[in-house]
Structures are given as C-alpha cells and as structure tokens.
N, C-alpha and C positions, 0 to 999 in steps of 0.2 A: 526554497532557494534552488533546489535541484530542478524544480519545474521551470523557474525563470531562466535558469542557465540553459536548459534544453530548448526553450522557446527562442532565446537569443541566438543559440547555435543554429536553429532551424532558419531564422531570419537571415543570418549571415550566409548560410549555404544557399538559400533562395536568391539572395542578392548576387552571390557569385555566379549562380547558374544564369541569371539574367544578363550578366556581363560576359558570359562565355563566348569565346571567339572561335570561328572556323578559320583556320590558317591555310592559305594556298601558296604554293611556290610558282613563280613565273620565271622561266629561264630563257635567255636570249643571247645572241652574239652581239657584240658592239663595243664601243669605247666606254671608259669610265664616265665620261661626260654624258653619253647617251643613257647610261644607267641612272645618273642623277635625274635626268628628265623623267625617266620611267618611275622613279620614286615619287616625283611630284604628281604624276598621273595616278599612281597607286594611292597616294594620300587623298586626292580628290575623290577617288572611288570609295575609300574607306570612310570619308566624311558622310557620304550618302548611304553607306552600308556599314554601320558601326559594328555589326556582328561578324564582319569578315576582315581578316588581316591578310595583306599580300606581301610576301617576301620576294624581292627582286634579285635574281642571280644573273650576272653578266660575265661573259668570257669572250676572248677573241675567237675568230671564226674556227680555227683548228681546234683550240681547246674546248670550245662549246660542243662540237660534234663528238669529240673523243669522250668527254664526260657524259654526254647524253647517252651514248651507246652503252657505257658501263652502267649507268643508272637504270636504263630500261632492262638490260640483261639481268641486273640484280633485283629487279622487281620493285625498285624505288625511284620511279621517274618523277620529274616535277609535274605538278597538276596541269599547268599550262606551259607550253613551250613554243618557241618561234620555229617557223618552217620556211625553207626556201622552196618555192613552188615546184621546180623541176625534180626535187628530191621527195616530194610529197607522196607519189605513188609507191615508192619503196617502203615508206613507213606505213602507209595506209594498208598495203597488201599484207603486212605482217600481223594485222589484227591488234595493234597496240594503240590505236586512236579511237576516241569516242565518236560515235555517230552523232552529229549535231542536228540532223534532220528533224528529230522529234521536237527539239527546242524551237527550230525555225517554223515548223508546222504549227506550233502553239502560239507563235508570235510572227504572223506573216509580214508585219511591217518592219521587222528587224533589218531587212536588207534594202529598204526603200532608199533610193538615191545613191546606191553603190554602183560604180561603173561596171556594167555587165561583163566586159572582157576580163576584169580582174577576178571574177568568180569562176570562170571557165576551167581554170587549172584544178579546181578543188571538187569538181562534179564527178560523181561516180554513179553507177546504176543503182546503188543503195542509198544515195543521198550525199550530202556534204559532210565530210569528216574534218574539214578545216575551212577557215575563212581568211581572205586577204586582210592584211594590216595596213599596207601601203603599196605603192607601185613605182616602177622605174621605167621611163622611156629613154631611149638613146637619142642624143642631140649632138650637134656640132658646136664645140667650144672654140672660141678664137681669142687670141691675145691682141687687144686693141692697140697696145703700144707698138707691137711688132708690125701690125698692119699699117699703122700711121707712119712708122719709120720707112717702110717700103713704098709708101704712096699707093698701097693696095686698098681698093674699096672693100668694105666689110661684106661677108657672105650674107645672102638674103634668100628668099624663097624662090628666086628665079634661077639659082645656081644649079647647073648640071654637074655630073661627076667629071666631065671634061673641064668645066670651069674650076672645080675643086682641085683637080690634078695640076692645072696650069698655075693656079695661085700657090699651091704647095711648092712647086718648082721655083717660082720667083722668090718665095720666102725662105728658101734654103741658102745659107750663106757660108762662104769660105772667104772671109774678108781680106786676108793677106795672101791668098792664093797658094798656101803651103800644103794644100791637100787635106787639111784638117778642118772640118766644119765646126762652126761655133753655134749654128742655128739650123734647125730643120723645119720644113713646112708643116709637118704632121707627125703625130704619134698616136698610137692606140695599142691597147693590149690585144694580142692576136691569138692567144691560146684557146680560150673559150669563145664560142660563137657570139655571145651576148653583145660585147661592146662594139665590134667592128665587122668581122667577116659575115656574120649572119645577116645584118641589114644590107650589106652589099650584095650578097647572093639573092636576097629577095628583090632588090632593086633591078637585078638583071633578069627577073622572072623565074628564078630557081627556088629551091627549098633545101634546107640542110638535111632533112630526114623525113621518112614516112614510118613512124613507129608501128602503126597497125600492119603494114606490109612487111615490116622487118628489113627495111631497105635504107641504106645511107645514100644520100643523093648528091654528095659533093663532087661526083664525077660525071654529072649530066652536062650536056652542052652549055646550058645556061650557067650552071655553077662554074664550069671550066672558064667561061668568059669572064665571070666575076673575079675569080681567083687570078686570072691573067692580068686583070686591071690592077689588083693589089700587088702582084709580083712586079709589074712594070714600074709602078710608083716607087716601090721599095728598092728593087734591084737595078732598074734601068735609070730612073730619074735620080735615085739616091735621096729622095725627099723625106724618107723615114729613116730614123737611126737604126743601125743594127744593134743587136744585143751587146756587142762589144763596145760600140760607140756610146751607148746609153749607160753602160755600167758605172762610169765615173759620176753620173748625175743622179742615180737612184732608179727606181722602178718606173716612174711616170715622167715622161719628157715634158709634158705640158706643165705639170706641177713644178718641175725643176727650172722652168723658164727658158728651156732650150728648144721648144717646139711651138710653132705659131698656132697650130690647130690640133684638136683632139676629138675623138668620139668618146662619150661617156654618158653615164646616167646622173641623176641628181645627187647621188652619193658623193660626187666629187665637189659639189658646190662649197660646203663649209671648209674643206681642206684648201681649195684654190683661193678662197677669200682670205683665209688665215695667212696664206703665203704672201698676201699683198699683191696678187696679180690683178691687172686691169683687164677684165675679160667680160665677154657676154656670150650668148648662145644663139644659134640659128638652126633652122630645120636641116635635116640631112639632105644632101643633094638629090637631084632627080636622076634616076637611072634609065636605061633603055625600056624598062617595064614600068616606069613611074617612080614616085617617091615611096620609100618604105623605111620603117624602123622596127625595133623590137620592143615588147613590153614584158616585164617580169614582175613578180611580186614576192614580198615576204608575207608570211601569214601566221595565224594562230592555230594551234591544235590543242586538244585536251586529251590527256592520257586516259586510256580505257580503264586503267587501274586506279584512277583517282578516288579518294574517299569522299570527295566533296564536289561531285559533278555539277550540282546546281550553283554553288558558289563560284566555281570555275567559269561556268557559262555566264553568270552575271558580270564577271570581270571582263570576259571577252566582249560581251554585249556593250558594256560601257566603253571599251576601247575603240569600238567601231561606231560609237554614237558621235553626234556633233561635238559634244564636250570633249570626249577622248581624242577624237581626230584633230580638233583644234589644238589641243595640248601637244599632240604628236607632231603637228606641223612645226612647232617651235624647235624641234631637233634640227630641221633643215636638211635632212639626209635623203628624204624621199617625198613622194606626192601623196596626199590623202586620197583614200578610196571613195570618199563621199563627195559628190559633185558640189554640194552646198559649201563645203569647207575648201575644196580645191579652187573654187571660183570666188572665195570670200577673202576677207582681210587677213585671217590667220595664216593663210598660205601666200597669197599674192603680196601681202605687206611685209614680207620678211626683210630683214636689214640688208641683205645682199641685193644690190640694185642691178638685177639682170632680168631678162625676159622670162620670168617665172611661169607665165601662162603658156609658154611654148611646150613645156613638158606635158601639159594637159591637152593642148591642141594636137600634139603628135599622136594621140590615140586614134585620130581619124584615119591614119594610114599605118597603124601599128599591126604587126604580126605577133601573136603570142609566142613567147619562147617555148620550145617543145617541152612537154611534161610527160614523162613515161618512166616505167620501171627500168632501172639500170642507166639512167641518164648520166650519172657521174662517170661510170665505167665507159660508156660510149663517148662522152666528151673527151676523156683522157686518151682513148684510142685514136680518135680523129685528131686531137690536138698534137699528140706525139708524132703522128704521120705528117701533118702539115709542117711541123717544125723541121722536118727533113728538107723541105723546100726552102724555108726561110733561112736555114743555116747553110744552104748550098750543098748539102750531102746528097740530095737527089734532085733531078729535074722536076719541075712543077708537075708535069703530066704523070710521072712515076709516083710522086708523093700523093697525088690525088687518088691514083689507083690503089695505093696501099691504104689510104684513109678510108676509102669505100669498103675495101675487103675487111680491114680490122674493125671498122664500125659495124659492119654486118655481123661479124662474129660476136661482138659485144651485145648486139640486139638479140641474136639467137640465144645467147646464154641467159638472157633475162626475160624470155617470152613466158 
C-alpha cells in the first residue's frame, strides 16, 4: 500500500512539474482599456506558449515611471517593461537592461520587415538593449465641420506654412465682436518638441539639438526664424489660444472642439473619435527647407535582473511578430512597426475613417526625435525657457537665448 501511495505521489509530482509555469510581468503606461487589449495579446501568446504566463501591469504615465524607479532601485523590476525612446539611453547606461543582441544574432529574421528608422533609437555600440513596439509620426489634424462652415478648402499636400497660417487666421472667430474668441484656427502642445515646434524647426532647415556636440540649437538663425513664425501665429495673428483662453476648455483645443486644426500623433485618434469630432488628417505643411515631421516610438526592454530572460524574449518576439502587431493595431493609439501590418487590413481597416496611411507615408520625410542621456532634463530646461516667450515674460529672442544656455547646461550635466 505504501509502495502504491509513493508511486501515485510521484506521478502527481511529475504531472505538476509538467504543468509548471514560468511567470513574467510586463509593465506599461496606458489606459485601462489599453491594458485589456494587452491582456488579449498575452492570452494569445500564452496559448502558443502554455508554459509561460504573462501578468500585465498598467499605470498612467506619471505613476508608471514612479513605480518603475522604485521597483528597479529595490531590485524587483518587471521582467519586461515599456520604454519611451528618448528616455532609453538613461536606462540603458545604468546597466539595468538586458542586451538583446545575442537573441537577435541567434534569430536574424526577427527584425525582418521592421521599419529601419524605428530601430535607430535603440542601437548602441554593444547592440540593441531594446526594440520598438510601435511608432508615432506627427500629422495635421483638421475639423471638417469647421472648414465647411468657413468655406475653407481642406489642407492637402500642396499646403505651405504660409497657407496654413492664412487658413488658421480665417478659421479664428469672434462671432459677436466682443473680443472673446469662440474658435481658434490652430492648437498644439508647445512644451515638448515632439508635437509642434520640433517639426517646424526642421521645416525651416534647423535642428533642436546636437547631443554629440553638447549643443542646443534653438537659437540658430534657422531655428529663430521657425520660432518667429510660431510666435507671430500665436501672438500677432491670435490664431492659437493662450493658456488662459484654453483653460476653460481643457488641455487640448482640438479635442474640446474650439480649434480647427492641430498637430499631433496617432495617440489622439481614439480620443478625437470618441468625442464625436468630424475630422481627418493631412501632411504637415511645406516649410522653407521642405516638408518635415518627427517620428518617435515606444518600445520594449527586458530587465537585466529577470529570472526568466528566455521567456521574456519569447514574449517580446511575439509582440513584434505579425500576430502581435496585428493585435496591437486594434488599440488604435499608434502605428505598427512591421510594414506588412502597417500596410495591411489590421491597421488600415480601423473603424475610424481617416487617412490612416498618412501616418506611415510620413516616414518618408520624418526626423527621429532626439534620443540621448538626459533628454527629459534637457526638454524641461528648454520648455521652461520657451514658456517665458509664450507667456510674454520675455521677448522671443531673449527666451531663445535662455533656452540655448539652459539646454547646454543640461547636456553638459549628462555627458
């Protein structure tokens, strides 16, 4: 009887071992709805990898980074976590990320079909310590109802910045002449370079920064001319709402339905659609140096301290595969990094009926958002200085000089 009991116990233990799971945690920023989509992606991965379980942890942007810093400092980071490309060098240089190059060398086809520009942010002399998950290009959003009401033709690929400025002025309305505007021609977020002022500077032939040289370039002649254009649209034409004018409507003038145009990435599409806006997208206008936009990506990294590097890599590999990317396209917040998916039904056939292909086509004239150690500190230094001009506290020329000086100090601190 004892012999039979021991055998049965051995069989039970063997069966349990066969069913043993490796559990990995994947942390990301996003909305609860985005988290639910990631759970479906994880479930599809688990179906193909029954020995691996994936826990999805989602937090808002600020909460995500706060928790991640605590987890890493405490030696308990998630196995896989999301990364914003400009912040990647800060994390990679700290030695907390796993080098993925050995996995890529063992599987050379893993990156087949990935848009090359999306990989550039993650390259280091020692290999790739991260991979892009999706990308964002900046385009021009326009409210079709507002354009129709004004008898204004929709923006197209022939528009110059002069055309854009003139249309924004025509679409700015003070219907009863009481000095209080009910509608503005344009709105964009102006603190960070990504949505607006970076693409404008590039279109004027300038560049925001040269990280290798440790130089902030917002005060070059080309950049000065670009910022003068922004200043004149905002402060002379009055076709962009001031912070005080926008305050009663929220943070996004286009979303609030009080701005006829806006610059933004694909992340705005679900929110604008949910608000019931009748909108579409067009290429950014042509500047003195040609058409330009920016491209940025969110990515995956694996903790150097993970106990399950192979399982973590398998999950990342699935997420950048056609199956994973097609599922990711369902979120609607960004553009897939795989050309086959970005040009296929999963992305182009999204329910929101706008020119989805434009976000992909914009790669032809896109500049990569700068990626370097200390980006966040540099961006804050430059953004704070520029706000002195937008608020009227400093003349534009003085604000640009301060931005260049403070930006250089931030770069020097992080060399």
